[in-house]
C-alpha positions in Angstrom: -19.1 18.3 1.8 -19.0 15.1 3.9 -16.6 12.2 3.4 -16.6 8.8 5.2 -13.3 6.9 5.4 -13.5 3.2 6.0 -10.5 1.9 8.0 -8.4 2.8 10.9 -4.7 2.5 10.0 -1.8 4.7 8.9 -3.0 4.8 5.3 -6.4 6.1 6.4 -4.9 8.7 8.7 -2.8 9.9 5.7 -5.9 10.1 3.6 -7.8 12.1 6.3 -4.8 14.4 6.7 -4.6 15.1 2.9 -8.3 15.7 2.6 -8.3 18.2 5.4 -5.1 19.9 4.2 -6.8 20.5 0.8 -10.2 21.5 2.3 -10.2 22.5 6.0 -14.0 23.0 5.9 -14.6 19.3 4.9 -16.6 17.2 7.3 -14.8 13.9 7.8 -16.0 10.7 9.4 -13.9 7.5 9.9 -15.1 4.0 10.7 -13.6 2.9 13.0 -10.7 5.4 12.8 -7.9 5.7 15.4 -6.7 8.3 17.9 -4.7 10.2 15.2 -7.6 10.3 12.8 -9.8 11.5 15.7 -8.0 14.8 15.6 -9.3 15.4 12.1 -12.6 13.4 11.9 -15.5 12.0 13.9 -14.7 8.4 14.5 -17.5 5.9 14.5 -17.8 2.6 16.4 -18.5 0.6 13.1 -16.2 -2.1 11.8 -15.0 -2.1 8.2 -17.2 -5.2 7.4 -20.5 -3.9 8.8 -21.8 -2.9 5.4 -25.4 -2.3 6.4 -24.4 0.0 9.3 -21.9 1.9 7.1 -24.4 2.4 4.3 -27.1 3.5 6.7 -24.8 6.1 8.2 -23.7 7.4 4.8 -27.3 7.7 3.6 -28.6 9.4 6.8 -25.7 11.9 6.9 -25.7 12.7 3.2 -22.1 11.6 2.7 -20.8 12.8 -0.6 -18.2 10.0 -0.9 -17.1 6.9 1.0 -13.4 6.1 0.6 -12.4 2.5 1.4 -8.8 2.0 2.8 -8.1 -1.7 3.5 -8.5 -4.6 1.2 -10.7 -6.8 3.3 -14.0 -4.9 2.8 -13.2 -4.5 -0.9 -12.7 -8.3 -1.1 -16.0 -8.8 0.7 -17.9 -6.6 -1.7 -18.5 -3.2 0.1 -18.5 -1.4 -3.3 -21.1 -3.7 -4.7 -23.2 -3.2 -1.5 -23.0 0.6 -1.7 -23.7 0.8 -5.5 -26.8 -1.4 -5.0 -28.0 1.3 -2.7 -26.9 4.1 -5.1 -24.4 5.5 -2.6 -21.2 7.0 -4.0 -18.0 5.0 -3.1 -14.4 5.0 -4.2 -13.0 1.5 -4.8 -13.3 -1.6 -7.0 -16.1 -4.2 -7.0 -15.5 -7.6 -5.5 -14.9 -9.1 -9.0 -12.4 -6.3 -9.9 -10.7 -6.7 -6.5 -9.6 -10.2 -7.5 -6.6 -8.4 -9.1 -5.3 -8.5 -5.4 -7.4 -11.1 -3.7 -6.3 -13.9 -6.0 -2.8 -14.0 -7.2 -3.6 -16.9 -9.6 -6.4 -14.7 -11.1 -4.0 -11.8 -11.5 -1.3 -13.9 -13.0 -3.7 -15.4 -15.6 -5.1 -12.0 -16.4 -1.5 -10.7 -17.0 -0.6 -13.6 -19.2 -3.8 -13.1 -21.3 -3.2 -9.4 -21.6 0.6 -9.8 -22.3 1.5 -7.7 -19.3 5.2 -8.3 -18.5 5.5 -10.4 -15.3 7.5 -13.3 -13.9 6.7 -16.9 -15.0 4.7 -18.7 -12.4 2.7 -21.9 -11.7 -0.2 -22.4 -9.3 -0.5 -25.4 -7.0 -2.7 -26.8 -4.2 -0.5 -29.9 -3.7 2.8 -29.5 -1.8 4.7 -32.2 -3.6 3.9 -30.8 -7.0 4.9 -27.3 -5.8 8.2 -28.6 -4.6 8.8 -30.1 -8.0 8.1 -26.8 -9.7 10.5 -25.0 -7.4 13.2 -27.5 -8.5 12.3 -26.9 -12.1 12.7 -23.1 -11.7 15.7 -23.4 -9.4 16.8 -21.1 -6.6 16.3 -18.3 -5.8 12.6 -18.8 -6.2 9.5 -17.0 -5.0 6.7 -18.7 -3.1 3.4 -16.7 -2.9 0.2 -17.5 -1.0 -2.6 -16.8 -3.6 -5.0 -15.0 -1.2 -4.9 -12.0 1.1 -2.1 -12.4 3.7 -1.7 -8.9 5.1 1.4 -8.3 2.9 3.3 -11.2 4.4 2.4 -14.0 2.0 5.4 -13.6 -0.4 8.6 -15.4 0.5 11.8 -15.0 -1.5 13.7 -18.3 -1.0 17.4 -18.3 -1.5 17.7 -22.1 -1.5 15.4 -25.0 -2.4 15.4 -25.9 1.3 14.0 -22.5 2.1 11.4 -23.0 -0.7 10.3 -26.4 0.8 9.8 -24.7 4.2 7.8 -21.9 2.6 5.6 -24.4 0.7 5.0 -26.4 3.8 4.1 -23.3 5.7 1.5 -22.3 3.2 0.0 -25.7 2.1 0.7 -28.0 5.0 0.8 -25.9 8.1 -1.8 -23.5 6.7 0.1 -20.5 8.2 -2.0 -18.1 6.1 -5.3 -19.9 6.6 -7.7 -19.8 3.6 -5.3 -17.3 1.9 -2.9 -20.3 1.5 -5.4 -22.8 0.0 -3.3 -22.4 -3.2 0.1 -20.9 -3.9 2.2 -19.7 -6.8 5.8 -20.9 -7.4 7.3 -18.0 -9.3 10.6 -17.3 -11.0 12.9 -14.8 -9.1 13.3 -11.4 -10.8 16.4 -9.3 -10.3 16.1 -5.5 -10.0 14.8 -2.8 -7.8 11.1 -2.7 -6.7 8.9 0.3 -7.0 5.2 1.0 -6.3 3.1 2.9 -8.8 -0.5 3.9 -8.0 -3.1 5.1 -10.4 -6.5 6.6 -9.8 -8.9 5.4 -12.5 -12.6 5.0 -13.5 -11.7 1.9 -15.5 -10.9 3.8 -18.7 -8.9 7.0 -17.9 -6.1 6.8 -15.3 -4.0 9.3 -13.4 -0.7 7.8 -12.2 0.6 9.1 -8.9 4.2 9.7 -7.9 6.2 6.4 -7.6 7.3 5.2 -4.2 9.5 2.5 -2.8 8.5 0.2 0.1 10.8 -1.6 2.5 9.3 -4.9 3.4 12.1 -6.5 5.6 12.1 -5.8 9.3 15.8 -5.0 9.7 18.3 -2.6 8.2 20.0 -3.7 5.0 16.8 -5.5 3.9 17.4 -8.4 6.4 15.0 -10.3 8.7 11.4 -11.4 8.1 8.9 -9.9 5.8 6.5 -7.4 7.2 3.6 -5.3 6.0 6.2 -2.5 5.3 8.7 -0.8 7.5 8.9 2.5 5.6 8.8 4.1 2.2 9.9 7.2 0.3 8.8 9.1 -2.8 9.6 9.9 -5.5 12.0 7.2 -6.8 14.8 8.5 -9.1 15.5 5.1 -10.5 12.2 5.3 -12.4 12.7 7.6 -15.4 9.9 9.6 -17.1 10.4 7.2 -20.1 9.9 4.2 -17.8 6.8 5.8 -16.2 5.3 6.1 -19.7 6.2 2.5 -20.5 4.4 1.4 -17.3 1.2 3.2 -18.3 1.3 1.8 -21.9 2.4 -1.8 -21.2 1.1 -2.5 -17.7 -1.6 -0.2 -16.4 -3.7 0.3 -19.5 -3.6 -3.3 -20.7 -4.6 -4.5 -17.2 -7.6 -2.1 -17.1 -8.6 -3.2 -20.6 -8.4 -6.8 -19.6 -10.5 -6.4 -16.5 -13.1 -4.4 -18.5 -13.2 -7.2 -21.1 -13.9 -9.7 -18.4 -16.9 -7.7 -17.3 -15.1 -6.5 -14.1 -14.2 -2.8 -14.9 -11.8 -1.5 -12.2 -12.6 1.8 -10.5 -10.6 3.3 -7.6 -6.9 3.0 -6.9 -4.9 0.4 -8.9 -1.5 -0.3 -7.3 1.2 -2.0 -9.4 4.1 -3.5 -7.5 6.9 -3.6 -10.0 10.4 -4.8 -10.5 12.7 -2.7 -12.6 14.6 -5.4 -14.5 17.1 -5.2 -17.2 14.3 -6.1 -19.7 12.1 -3.2 -18.4 9.4 -3.0 -15.7 7.6 -6.2 -14.8 4.7 -6.8 -12.4 5.4 -8.4 -9.1 1.8 -8.0 -7.9 -1.2 -5.9 -8.1 -3.2 -4.4 -5.2 -6.7 -3.0 -5.3 -6.2 -0.1 -2.9 -3.7 2.4 -1.5 -0.6 0.8 -0.2 0.6 1.2 3.4 3.2 2.7 4.1 3.6 4.2 0.6 0.5 6.3 0.9 2.1 8.1 3.9 5.0 9.1 1.7 3.1 9.9 -1.5 0.4 12.2 -0.2 2.8 14.8 1.3 4.3 15.4 -2.2 0.9 15.4 -4.0 0.0 18.8 -5.4 -2.9 20.9 -4.2 -4.5 21.0 -7.7 -6.3 18.9 -8.7 -7.1 17.7 -5.2 -6.9 14.0 -4.4 -10.6 14.1 -3.4 -11.6 15.7 -6.7 -10.0 12.8 -8.6 -11.6 10.3 -6.3 -15.0 11.9 -6.9 -14.4 11.8 -10.6 -13.6 8.1 -10.4 -16.6 7.2 -8.3 -19.0 9.2 -10.5 -17.4 8.1 -13.8 -16.7 11.7 -14.8 -15.0 12.6 -18.0 -11.2 12.2 -18.4 -9.1 14.5 -16.3 -6.6 16.8 -18.0 -3.9 14.6 -19.4 -1.2 17.2 -18.6 -1.9 17.0 -14.9 1.2 17.3 -12.7 0.9 14.6 -10.0 3.6 15.6 -7.5 5.2 18.7 -6.1 8.9 19.1 -6.0 10.7 17.7 -3.0 10.9 14.3 -1.2 9.1 12.5 1.6 10.5 9.7 3.7 8.3 7.6 6.0 9.7 5.5 8.9 7.4 3.0 10.5 7.7 2.3 14.2 6.6 -1.3 15.2 5.8 -3.0 18.4 8.1 -5.4 20.2 7.5 -8.9 18.8 6.4 -7.7 15.4 5.8 -9.3 12.9 5.2 -12.7 14.5 3.6 -11.8 17.9 3.4 -8.0 18.4 2.8 -6.9 22.0 0.1 -4.3 22.7 -0.6 -1.9 25.6 2.7 -0.1 25.8 2.5 3.6 26.6 3.6 5.9 23.7 5.2 9.3 24.1 5.4 11.4 20.9 7.7 14.5 21.0 6.3 18.0 20.1 5.6 18.5 16.4 8.6 19.4 14.3 8.6 21.4 11.1 8.1 19.2 8.0 7.3 16.1 10.1 3.9 14.4 10.3 3.1 11.4 12.5 0.5 9.1 11.2 -1.2 6.7 13.6 -1.6 3.0 12.7 -1.9 0.6 15.6 -2.7 3.0 18.5 -5.5 3.3 21.0 -6.4 5.4 24.1 -6.5 3.9 27.5 -9.3 4.9 29.9 -7.0 7.3 31.6 -6.3 9.0 28.2 -2.8 7.5 27.7 -1.8 6.7 24.1 -0.9 3.0 23.8 0.3 0.5 21.2 -2.6 -1.5 19.6 -1.0 -3.4 16.8 2.2 -4.5 15.0 2.9 -1.3 13.1 2.2 1.5 15.5 3.2 4.9 13.9 4.5 6.2 10.6 6.8 9.2 10.9 6.9 11.1 7.5 9.3 14.0 6.9 9.2 16.2 3.8 12.1 18.3 2.5 13.5 19.8 -0.6 16.3 17.2 -0.7 16.1 13.4 -0.1 18.9 13.5 2.4 17.2 16.1 4.6 13.8 14.2 4.5 15.5 11.0 5.4 17.4 12.6 8.3 14.4 14.3 9.7 12.2 11.2 9.6 14.9 9.0 11.2 15.7 11.5 14.0 12.1 12.1 14.9 11.4 8.3 14.9 14.3 7.9 17.3 12.7 10.4 19.7 9.3 8.7 19.9 9.2 6.5 23.0 7.5 3.2 23.8 9.0 0.0 25.2 10.5 -2.4 22.6 10.1 0.0 19.7 11.5 -1.3 16.4 12.3 0.8 13.4 14.7 0.9 10.5 17.2 3.8 10.3 18.0 3.2 6.7 14.7 3.9 4.9 15.6 5.0 1.3 19.1 3.6 1.4 19.1 2.9 -2.3 18.0 6.4 -3.1 20.7 7.9 -0.9 23.3 5.7 -2.6 22.1 6.8 -6.0 22.1 10.5 -5.1 25.5 10.2 -3.5 26.9 8.5 -6.6 25.3 11.2 -8.8 26.9 13.9 -6.7 30.3 12.4 -6.9 29.9 12.0 -10.7 28.9 15.6 -11.0 31.8 16.7 -8.9 34.2 14.8 -11.1 
């Protein structure tokens, strides 16, 4: 079997790793890929938006499935393009991808479907947006409506912060066209969790929940980033709550998209807040999250394989077994290593030294490249993701943190506290048990 992965980041490396782990005989291609993916697949000099070239390659090579990693090609209609040429592809159409590409579209869809979420108003005028922020009161959340590489959501502790965020989006156009409109949203208190589900638009298979860490610095301080680390599973999400998420959030959302003539196929990502009133949607994404994917896939079971479910989604196969177990026992913790200057002005070209492999540790490449002399160098803001798996959370966290500390490149940034909430929970539970 031949599979083409579209993308070249840490998420795509994790997908390639999982595919080859489940089926070592699989023939993998990646466009454009990266040096880490190149150890598992043939990398192609084709960008993620060159749809004609990608489709031509898939047809010529007899690719069984194309898997799209990043949101940009989905937003641009790569799935529509492949389906028009009758080529199998995993992901949503351009219309269905609006669940991520337009926060105003997603918010209205949720309201119509009675999906629990925060109250929000949409604006293109800065003065009216400032007035709405004062109506809701601080803290308040300001969101660029379009795609902003995970950095378009600003939690504002004061109204002055909200004014600055509104000006950044609508006046200074910091996010370009993604900030042509924004949402002023009420602040929700609770703990965030990411829940993925593979679906063909009707059936769905939820994956193990994960928790991302958006802030650059330990203790959830500093600027927002694309994600500085993640862990899975999340003990704060009970089995009862997981069932509630399926029945009150995931299924109604899929039903609403189908009713609008935009059935969603692929990977639906619900970013949730666990509030006192139950789980509520913070945002939806139309693809695998990064870095959550790097933490989820190491605890995914071997049967059914991830690729089998993707093929079933792409070919609209019958409903998978409802009793499917979607994660193995154990924990995974992912620590992201970022370049100096990230997230504002990341520097590239610094030489990277990765220590010899350690048991239970996998290093996923994100922003890396090879110099002409073969040296591995930084080539983006988020450079590597160090994932450690273990039978206990504490051990997985320690192994990930320690290995991340041994990776070398100038100006390296990483958080040593990924999973700090989970550690506090488990420590408290241990003390309660001892008592």
